[in-house]
NUFI-210097 format. One line per 3 residues: number of its first residue (from 1); for each residue x, y, z of N, C-alpha, C, O. Coordinates in Angstrom, 1 decimal, m for minus. Layout:
REM NUFI-210097
NUM	X/Y/Z/X/Y/Z/X/Y/Z/X/Y/Z; ...
//
This chain:
REM NUFI-210097
1	54.4/m28.8/61.1/54.8/m27.6/60.3/53.9/m27.5/59.1/53.4/m26.5/58.8; 53.7/m28.7/58.4/52.9/m28.7/57.2/51.5/m28.3/57.5/50.9/m27.6/56.7; 50.9/m28.8/58.6/49.6/m28.5/59.0/49.4/m27.0/59.3/48.4/m26.5/58.9
4	50.3/m26.4/60.0/50.2/m25.0/60.3/50.2/m24.1/59.1/49.6/m23.1/59.0; 51.0/m24.5/58.0/51.1/m23.8/56.8/49.8/m23.8/56.0/49.3/m22.8/55.5; 49.1/m25.0/56.0/47.8/m25.2/55.4/46.8/m24.3/56.1/45.9/m23.7/55.4
7	46.8/m24.3/57.4/45.8/m23.4/58.1/46.0/m22.0/57.9/45.1/m21.2/57.7; 47.3/m21.5/57.8/47.6/m20.1/57.5/47.1/m19.8/56.1/46.5/m18.7/55.9; 47.3/m20.7/55.1/46.8/m20.4/53.7/45.3/m20.3/53.7/44.8/m19.5/53.0
10	44.6/m21.2/54.4/43.1/m21.2/54.5/42.7/m19.9/55.2/41.7/m19.3/54.7; 43.3/m19.5/56.2/42.9/m18.3/56.9/43.1/m17.1/56.0/42.3/m16.1/56.0; 44.2/m17.1/55.3/44.5/m16.0/54.4/43.5/m15.9/53.3/43.1/m14.8/52.9
13	43.0/m17.0/52.7/42.0/m17.0/51.7/40.7/m16.5/52.2/40.0/m15.7/51.5; 40.3/m16.9/53.4/39.1/m16.4/54.0/39.2/m14.9/54.3/38.2/m14.2/54.1; 40.3/m14.4/54.7/40.4/m13.0/54.9/40.3/m12.2/53.6/39.7/m11.1/53.6
16	40.9/m12.7/52.5/40.7/m12.0/51.3/39.3/m12.0/50.8/38.8/m10.9/50.4; 38.6/m13.1/51.0/37.1/m13.1/50.6/36.3/m12.1/51.4/35.5/m11.5/50.9; 36.6/m12.1/52.8/35.8/m11.1/53.6/36.2/m9.7/53.3/35.3/m8.9/53.2
19	37.5/m9.4/53.1/37.9/m8.0/52.8/37.4/m7.5/51.5/37.1/m6.4/51.3; 37.3/m8.4/50.5/36.9/m8.0/49.2/35.4/m7.9/49.1/34.8/m7.3/48.1; 34.6/m8.4/50.1/33.2/m8.3/50.1/32.6/m9.3/49.1/31.4/m9.2/48.8
22	33.3/m10.3/48.7/32.8/m11.3/47.7/33.0/m12.6/48.3/34.2/m13.1/48.2; 32.1/m13.3/48.8/32.3/m14.6/49.4/32.6/m15.6/48.2/31.7/m15.8/47.4; 33.7/m16.2/48.3/34.1/m17.2/47.3/34.6/m16.6/46.0/35.0/m17.4/45.2
25	34.7/m15.3/45.8/35.3/m14.8/44.6/36.5/m13.9/44.9/36.5/m13.2/46.0; 37.4/m13.9/44.1/38.6/m13.0/44.3/38.3/m11.6/43.9/37.4/m11.4/43.1; 39.0/m10.7/44.5/38.8/m9.2/44.1/39.0/m9.0/42.6/38.4/m8.2/42.0
28	40.0/m9.7/42.0/40.3/m9.5/40.6/39.1/m9.9/39.8/38.8/m9.2/38.8; 38.5/m11.1/40.0/37.4/m11.6/39.2/36.2/m10.6/39.3/35.5/m10.4/38.3; 36.0/m10.1/40.5/34.8/m9.2/40.6/35.0/m7.8/40.0/34.0/m7.2/39.6
31	36.2/m7.4/39.7/36.4/m6.0/39.2/36.6/m6.0/37.7/36.8/m4.9/37.1; 36.5/m7.2/37.0/36.7/m7.2/35.6/35.5/m6.5/34.9/34.4/m6.8/35.2; 35.8/m5.5/34.0/34.6/m4.9/33.3/34.0/m5.8/32.3/34.7/m6.6/31.6
34	32.7/m5.7/32.1/32.0/m6.5/31.1/32.3/m5.9/29.8/32.5/m4.7/29.7; 32.3/m6.7/28.7/32.4/m6.1/27.3/31.3/m5.2/27.0/30.1/m5.4/27.5; 31.6/m4.1/26.3/30.6/m3.1/25.9/29.8/m3.7/24.8/30.3/m4.0/23.7
37	28.5/m3.8/25.0/27.6/m4.3/23.9/26.4/m3.4/23.9/25.9/m2.9/24.9; 25.9/m3.2/22.7/24.7/m2.4/22.5/23.8/m3.2/21.5/24.3/m3.9/20.6; 22.5/m3.0/21.6/21.6/m3.6/20.6/21.3/m2.6/19.5/21.5/m1.4/19.7
40	20.9/m3.1/18.3/20.6/m2.2/17.2/19.4/m1.3/17.6/18.5/m1.8/18.2; 19.5/m0.1/17.2/18.4/0.8/17.5/17.1/0.5/16.7/17.2/m0.3/15.7; 16.0/1.0/17.1/14.7/0.7/16.4/14.8/1.4/15.0/15.5/2.3/14.8
43	14.0/0.8/14.1/13.9/1.4/12.8/13.4/2.8/12.8/12.4/3.1/13.6; 14.0/3.7/12.1/13.5/5.1/12.1/12.2/5.2/11.3/11.9/4.3/10.4; 11.4/6.2/11.5/10.2/6.4/10.8/10.6/6.8/9.4/11.4/7.7/9.2
46	10.0/6.2/8.4/10.3/6.4/7.0/9.3/7.4/6.4/8.1/7.1/6.4; 9.7/8.5/6.0/8.9/9.6/5.4/9.3/9.7/3.9/9.9/10.7/3.5; 8.8/8.7/3.1/9.3/8.7/1.7/8.2/9.0/0.7/8.2/8.5/m0.4
49	7.3/9.8/1.1/6.2/10.3/0.1/6.3/11.8/m0.1/6.8/12.5/0.8; 5.7/12.2/m1.2/5.7/13.6/m1.5/6.9/14.1/m2.3/7.7/13.3/m2.8; 7.1/15.4/m2.3/8.2/16.1/m3.1/9.0/17.0/m2.2/9.7/17.9/m2.8
52	9.0/16.9/m0.9/9.9/17.6/m0.1/11.2/16.8/m0.1/11.5/16.1/0.8; 12.0/17.0/m1.2/13.1/16.1/m1.5/14.1/16.1/m0.4/14.7/15.0/m0.1; 14.5/17.2/0.3/15.4/17.0/1.4/14.9/16.1/2.5/15.7/15.3/3.1
55	13.6/16.2/2.8/13.0/15.3/3.8/12.9/13.9/3.3/13.2/13.0/4.1; 12.5/13.7/2.1/12.3/12.4/1.6/13.6/11.6/1.5/13.8/10.5/2.0; 14.6/12.2/0.8/15.9/11.6/0.6/16.6/11.4/2.0/17.2/10.4/2.3
58	16.5/12.4/2.8/17.1/12.3/4.2/16.5/11.2/5.0/17.3/10.4/5.6; 15.2/11.0/4.9/14.6/9.9/5.6/15.0/8.5/5.0/15.2/7.6/5.8; 15.1/8.4/3.7/15.5/7.2/3.0/16.9/6.8/3.4/17.3/5.7/3.6
61	17.8/7.8/3.4/19.2/7.6/3.8/19.3/7.1/5.2/20.0/6.2/5.5; 18.5/7.8/6.1/18.6/7.4/7.5/18.1/5.9/7.7/18.6/5.1/8.5; 17.1/5.5/6.9/16.6/4.2/7.0/17.6/3.2/6.4/17.8/2.1/7.0
64	18.2/3.6/5.3/19.3/2.8/4.8/20.5/2.6/5.7/21.0/1.5/5.8; 20.8/3.6/6.4/21.9/3.5/7.4/21.4/2.5/8.6/22.3/1.8/9.1; 20.2/2.6/9.0/19.7/1.7/10.0/19.8/0.2/9.5/20.2/m0.6/10.2
67	19.5/0.0/8.2/19.7/m1.3/7.6/21.1/m1.8/7.8/21.4/m3.0/8.0; 22.1/m0.9/7.6/23.5/m1.3/7.7/23.9/m1.6/9.2/24.8/m2.4/9.4; 23.1/m1.1/10.1/23.4/m1.5/11.5/22.7/m2.8/11.9/23.2/m3.5/12.8
70	21.7/m3.2/11.1/21.0/m4.5/11.4/21.5/m5.6/10.5/21.5/m6.8/10.9; 22.0/m5.3/9.3/22.5/m6.3/8.4/21.3/m7.2/7.9/21.5/m8.4/7.7; 20.1/m6.6/7.8/18.9/m7.4/7.5/18.5/m7.3/6.0/17.9/m6.3/5.6
73	18.9/m8.2/5.1/18.6/m8.1/3.7/17.1/m8.1/3.4/16.6/m7.5/2.4; 16.3/m8.7/4.3/14.9/m8.8/4.1/14.2/m7.5/4.1/13.1/m7.3/3.5; 14.8/m6.5/4.7/14.2/m5.2/4.8/14.6/m4.2/3.7/14.2/m3.0/3.7
76	15.5/m4.6/2.8/16.1/m3.7/1.8/15.0/m3.1/0.9/15.1/m2.0/0.4; 14.0/m3.9/0.6/12.9/m3.5/m0.3/12.1/m2.3/0.3/11.3/m1.7/m0.5; 12.3/m2.0/1.5/11.6/m0.8/2.1/12.0/0.5/1.4/11.3/1.4/1.3
79	13.4/0.5/1.1/13.9/1.8/0.5/14.5/1.6/m0.9/15.0/2.5/m1.5; 14.5/0.3/m1.4/15.0/0.1/m2.8/13.9/m0.6/m3.6/13.1/m1.4/m3.1; 13.9/m0.2/m4.9/12.9/m0.8/m5.9/13.5/m2.1/m6.4/14.6/m2.2/m7.0
82	12.7/m3.2/m6.3/13.1/m4.5/m6.8/13.4/m4.4/m8.3/12.7/m3.7/m9.1; 14.5/m5.1/m8.7/14.8/m5.1/m10.1/15.7/m3.9/m10.5/16.2/m3.9/m11.6; 16.0/m3.0/m9.6/16.8/m1.8/m9.9/18.3/m2.1/m9.4/18.4/m3.0/m8.5
85	19.2/m1.4/m9.9/20.6/m1.5/m9.5/20.8/m1.2/m8.0/21.6/m1.9/m7.3; 20.1/m0.3/m7.4/20.2/0.0/m6.0/19.8/m1.1/m5.1/20.4/m1.4/m4.1; 18.7/m1.8/m5.5/18.3/m3.0/m4.8/19.3/m4.1/m4.8/19.6/m4.7/m3.7
88	19.9/m4.4/m5.9/20.9/m5.4/m6.0/22.1/m5.1/m5.2/22.7/m5.9/m4.5; 22.6/m3.8/m5.2/23.7/m3.4/m4.5/23.5/m3.4/m3.0/24.4/m4.0/m2.3; 22.4/m2.9/m2.5/22.2/m2.9/m1.1/22.0/m4.3/m0.6/22.5/m4.6/0.5
91	21.2/m5.1/m1.3/21.0/m6.5/m0.9/22.3/m7.2/m0.8/22.5/m8.0/0.2; 23.2/m7.0/m1.7/24.5/m7.7/m1.6/25.3/m7.3/m0.4/25.9/m8.1/0.2; 25.3/m6.0/m0.1/26.1/m5.5/1.1/25.4/m6.1/2.4/26.2/m6.5/3.3
94	24.1/m6.1/2.5/23.4/m6.6/3.7/23.7/m8.1/3.8/23.8/m8.5/5.0; 23.7/m8.8/2.7/23.9/m10.3/2.8/25.3/m10.5/3.3/25.6/m11.4/4.1; 26.3/m9.7/2.8/27.7/m9.9/3.2/27.8/m9.6/4.7/28.5/m10.3/5.5
97	27.2/m8.5/5.2/27.2/m8.2/6.6/26.6/m9.3/7.5/27.1/m9.7/8.5; 25.4/m9.8/7.0/24.8/m10.9/7.7/25.7/m12.2/7.8/25.7/m12.8/8.8; 26.3/m12.5/6.7/27.2/m13.7/6.7/28.4/m13.5/7.6/28.9/m14.6/8.1
100	28.8/m12.3/7.9/29.9/m12.1/8.8/29.5/m11.7/10.2/30.3/m11.4/11.1; 28.2/m11.8/10.4/27.6/m11.3/11.7/28.1/m9.9/12.1/28.5/m9.7/13.2; 28.1/m9.1/11.1/28.7/m7.7/11.2/27.7/m6.6/11.1/26.5/m6.9/10.6
103	28.1/m5.4/11.4/27.2/m4.3/11.3/28.1/m3.1/11.0/29.3/m3.1/11.3; 27.5/m2.0/10.5/28.3/m0.7/10.3/27.9/0.2/11.5/26.7/0.4/11.8; 28.9/0.7/12.1/28.7/1.7/13.1/28.6/3.1/12.4/29.6/3.7/12.1
106	27.4/3.4/12.0/27.2/4.5/11.0/27.5/5.9/11.6/27.3/6.1/12.8; 27.8/6.8/10.7/28.0/8.2/11.0/26.9/9.0/10.2/26.6/8.6/9.1; 26.3/10.0/10.8/25.2/10.7/10.1/25.7/11.3/8.8/26.8/11.8/8.7
109	24.8/11.2/7.8/25.0/11.8/6.5/24.4/13.2/6.5/23.3/13.4/6.9; 25.2/14.1/6.0/24.7/15.5/5.8/24.4/15.7/4.3/25.3/15.5/3.5; 23.2/16.0/4.0/22.7/16.3/2.6/22.6/17.8/2.4/22.0/18.5/3.2
112	23.2/18.3/1.3/23.0/19.7/1.0/22.7/19.8/m0.5/22.8/18.8/m1.2; 22.3/20.9/m1.0/22.0/21.2/m2.4/21.1/20.1/m3.0/21.4/19.5/m4.0; 20.0/19.8/m2.3/19.0/18.8/m2.7/18.0/19.4/m3.7/17.3/20.3/m3.3
115	18.0/18.9/m4.9/17.0/19.4/m5.9/16.3/18.3/m6.6/16.9/17.2/m6.8; 15.0/18.5/m6.9/14.3/17.5/m7.6/13.1/18.1/m8.3/12.8/19.3/m8.1; 12.3/17.3/m9.1/11.2/17.9/m9.8/10.0/18.3/m8.9/9.8/17.7/m7.9
118	9.3/19.3/m9.3/8.1/19.7/m8.6/6.9/18.8/m8.8/6.1/18.5/m7.8; 6.7/18.2/m10.0/5.6/17.4/m10.3/6.0/16.1/m11.0/5.9/16.0/m12.2; 6.6/15.2/m10.3/7.2/14.0/m10.9/6.1/13.0/m11.2/5.0/13.0/m10.7
121	6.4/12.1/m12.2/5.5/10.9/m12.4/5.9/9.8/m11.5/6.0/10.0/m10.3; 6.1/8.6/m12.1/6.4/7.4/m11.2/8.0/7.3/m11.1/8.4/6.4/m10.3; 8.7/8.2/m11.7/10.2/8.2/m11.5/10.5/9.7/m11.3/9.9/10.6/m11.8
124	11.6/9.9/m10.5/12.1/11.2/m10.2/13.6/11.2/m10.1/14.1/10.3/m9.6; 14.2/12.2/m10.7/15.7/12.3/m10.6/16.0/13.5/m9.6/15.5/14.6/m9.8; 16.7/13.1/m8.6/17.0/14.1/m7.5/18.5/14.2/m7.4/19.2/13.2/m7.5
127	19.0/15.4/m7.3/20.5/15.6/m7.1/20.8/16.1/m5.7/20.1/16.9/m5.2; 21.8/15.5/m5.1/22.2/15.9/m3.8/23.7/16.0/m3.7/24.4/15.4/m4.5; 24.2/16.7/m2.7/25.6/16.6/m2.3/25.6/16.0/m0.9/24.8/16.5/0.0
130	26.4/15.0/m0.6/26.4/14.3/0.7/27.8/14.3/1.2/28.8/14.2/0.5; 27.9/14.3/2.6/29.1/14.1/3.3/28.8/13.3/4.6/27.7/13.3/5.1; 29.8/12.5/5.0/29.7/11.8/6.3/31.1/11.4/6.7/32.1/11.3/5.9
133	31.3/11.2/8.0/32.6/10.8/8.6/32.8/9.3/8.2/31.9/8.6/7.8; 34.0/8.8/8.4/34.4/7.4/8.2/33.5/6.6/9.2/33.1/7.1/10.2; 33.3/5.3/8.8/32.5/4.4/9.6/33.3/3.1/9.9/34.1/2.7/9.0
136	33.0/2.5/11.0/33.6/1.2/11.3/32.7/0.1/11.0/31.5/0.2/11.3; 33.2/m1.0/10.5/32.4/m2.2/10.4/32.9/m3.2/11.5/34.1/m3.5/11.5; 32.0/m3.5/12.4/32.3/m4.3/13.6/31.4/m5.5/13.7/30.4/m5.6/13.1
139	31.9/m6.5/14.5/31.1/m7.7/14.8/29.9/m7.3/15.7/30.1/m6.5/16.6; 28.7/m7.8/15.4/27.5/m7.4/16.1/27.7/m7.8/17.6/28.4/m8.8/17.9; 27.2/m7.0/18.5/27.3/m7.3/19.9/28.5/m6.8/20.6/28.6/m6.8/21.8
142	29.4/m6.3/19.7/30.7/m5.7/20.3/30.9/m4.4/19.5/31.8/m4.2/18.8; 29.9/m3.4/19.8/29.9/m2.2/19.0/30.6/m1.0/19.7/30.6/0.1/19.1; 31.1/m1.2/20.9/31.8/m0.1/21.5/33.1/0.2/20.7/33.7/m0.8/20.2
145	33.4/1.4/20.4/34.6/1.7/19.6/35.9/1.9/20.4/36.9/2.3/19.8; 35.8/1.7/21.7/37.0/1.8/22.5/37.9/0.6/22.4/37.3/m0.5/22.4; 39.2/0.8/22.3/40.1/m0.4/22.3/40.0/m1.2/23.6/40.2/m2.4/23.6
148	39.7/m0.5/24.7/39.6/m1.2/26.0/38.3/m2.1/26.0/38.2/m3.0/26.9; 37.4/m1.9/25.1/36.1/m2.6/25.1/36.3/m3.9/24.3/35.4/m4.7/24.1; 37.5/m4.1/23.7/37.8/m5.3/23.0/36.9/m5.5/21.8/36.4/m6.6/21.5
151	36.6/m4.4/21.1/35.7/m4.5/19.9/36.4/m5.3/18.8/37.6/m5.1/18.6; 35.7/m6.1/18.1/36.2/m6.8/16.9/35.9/m5.9/15.7/34.8/m5.9/15.2; 36.9/m5.2/15.3/36.8/m4.2/14.2/37.2/m4.9/12.9/38.4/m5.4/12.8
154	36.3/m5.0/12.0/36.6/m5.7/10.7/37.2/m4.9/9.6/38.1/m5.3/8.9; 36.7/m3.6/9.5/37.2/m2.7/8.4/36.7/m1.3/8.7/35.8/m1.1/9.5; 37.2/m0.4/7.9/36.7/1.0/7.9/35.9/1.2/6.6/36.4/0.8/5.5
157	34.8/2.0/6.6/34.3/2.6/5.4/34.8/4.0/5.4/34.7/4.7/6.3; 35.4/4.4/4.3/36.1/5.7/4.3/35.2/6.8/4.4/34.0/6.7/4.1; 35.7/7.9/4.8/35.0/9.2/4.9/34.4/9.5/3.5/35.1/9.3/2.5
160	33.2/10.1/3.5/32.6/10.6/2.3/32.8/12.1/2.3/32.0/12.8/2.9; 33.8/12.6/1.5/33.9/14.0/1.4/32.8/14.5/0.5/32.1/13.7/m0.1; 32.6/15.8/0.4/31.5/16.4/m0.3/31.4/15.8/m1.7/32.3/16.0/m2.6
163	30.4/15.0/m2.0/30.2/14.2/m3.2/28.8/14.5/m3.8/27.8/14.4/m3.0; 28.7/14.8/m5.1/27.4/15.0/m5.7/26.9/13.6/m6.2/27.7/12.9/m6.9; 25.7/13.3/m6.0/25.0/12.1/m6.4/23.8/12.5/m7.3/23.1/13.5/m7.0
166	23.5/11.7/m8.3/22.3/11.7/m9.0/21.5/10.5/m8.6/22.0/9.4/m8.8; 20.3/10.7/m8.1/19.5/9.6/m7.6/18.2/9.5/m8.4/17.5/10.4/m8.7; 18.0/8.3/m8.9/16.7/8.0/m9.6/15.8/7.3/m8.6/16.2/6.2/m8.1
169	14.7/7.8/m8.4/13.7/7.3/m7.4/12.6/6.7/m8.2/12.2/7.2/m9.2; 12.0/5.6/m7.7/10.8/4.9/m8.3/9.7/5.0/m7.3/9.9/4.7/m6.1; 8.5/5.3/m7.7/7.4/5.4/m6.8/6.7/4.0/m6.8/6.3/3.5/m7.8
172	6.5/3.5/m5.6/5.9/2.2/m5.5/4.4/2.3/m5.4/3.8/3.3/m5.5; 3.7/1.1/m5.4/2.3/1.0/m5.3/1.7/1.7/m4.1/0.6/2.2/m4.1; 2.5/1.8/m3.0/2.1/2.5/m1.8/2.4/4.0/m1.9/2.2/4.7/m0.9
175	2.8/4.5/m3.0/3.1/5.9/m3.3/4.4/6.3/m2.6/4.8/7.5/m2.6; 5.1/5.4/m2.0/6.4/5.7/m1.4/7.6/5.6/m2.4/7.6/4.8/m3.2; 8.5/6.6/m2.3/9.7/6.5/m3.2/10.7/5.5/m2.7/10.8/5.2/m1.5
178	11.4/4.9/m3.7/12.5/4.0/m3.4/13.6/4.3/m4.3/13.5/4.7/m5.4; 14.8/4.0/m3.8/16.0/4.1/m4.6/16.0/3.1/m5.8/15.7/2.0/m5.6; 16.2/3.6/m7.0/16.3/2.8/m8.1/17.8/2.7/m8.6/18.4/1.7/m8.9
181	18.4/3.9/m8.7/19.8/4.0/m9.0/20.4/5.2/m8.3/19.7/6.2/m8.2; 21.7/5.1/m8.0/22.4/6.2/m7.4/23.8/6.2/m8.1/24.5/5.2/m8.1; 24.1/7.4/m8.7/25.4/7.5/m9.3/26.2/8.7/m8.9/25.6/9.7/m8.4
184	27.5/8.6/m8.9/28.4/9.7/m8.7/28.9/10.1/m10.1/29.9/9.6/m10.5; 28.2/11.1/m10.7/28.5/11.4/m12.1/29.9/11.9/m12.3/30.5/11.8/m13.4; 30.6/12.4/m11.3/31.9/13.0/m11.5/33.0/11.9/m11.2/33.9/11.7/m11.9
187	32.8/11.3/m10.0/33.8/10.3/m9.6/33.8/9.0/m10.2/34.8/8.4/m10.6; 32.6/8.4/m10.4/32.4/7.0/m10.9/31.1/6.9/m11.5/30.2/6.3/m10.9; 30.9/7.4/m12.7/29.5/7.4/m13.3/28.9/6.1/m13.7/27.7/6.0/m13.9
190	29.8/5.0/m13.8/29.3/3.7/m14.2/29.0/2.7/m13.1/28.5/1.6/m13.4; 29.2/3.1/m11.9/28.9/2.2/m10.8/27.7/2.6/m10.0/27.5/3.8/m9.8; 27.0/1.6/m9.4/25.9/1.9/m8.5/26.5/2.4/m7.2/27.5/1.8/m6.6
193	26.0/3.5/m6.6/26.6/4.1/m5.5/25.7/4.2/m4.3/26.0/5.0/m3.4; 24.6/3.5/m4.2/23.7/3.6/m3.1/24.4/3.4/m1.8/24.2/4.1/m0.8; 25.3/2.4/m1.7/26.0/2.1/m0.4/27.0/3.1/m0.1/27.3/3.3/1.1
196	27.6/3.8/m1.1/28.5/5.0/m0.8/27.7/6.1/m0.2/28.1/6.7/0.8; 26.5/6.3/m0.7/25.6/7.4/m0.2/25.2/7.1/1.3/25.2/8.1/2.1; 25.0/5.9/1.6/24.6/5.5/3.0/25.8/5.5/3.9/25.6/5.2/5.1
//
């Protein structure tokens, strides 16, 4: 009796393997979805020269957002001027992301009311109004925002409702503009706000 039960169990297991089309694997193991993962996008083209302020600032913001998706402090100097408050602030955020193996799932920033000088020297003050949706900070490699994708969600960056910023840009030796300081003169005039803008 014990031998016939063992043969029936073995025959049943073989039938399941044949019916599922997976030799040696159960149907359950074969149908499990893989975790959703994506790699960081390529760096956007940076157009930070000239005085077309909507294009210049828009390009710098897009590059800054890309930095938040990579968490790479070594690249912060591409859009921030060394020794300026913006450089220190962005560098600190990028180092924090890198230490947590995290990234920001960025939302596009919309810039309106962009004004700046027609003939600047090595510094330019540009005023913008910016908005963007809330953003998630997630563990790298698990960037799907679906709960079924088992994303490791660390925190939210709040929505940026229409906010006016005053941006001081510094022109580098390569003639490209870089953030030197970004302030929110109405909401928080004493704090560096480059990471809020991004």
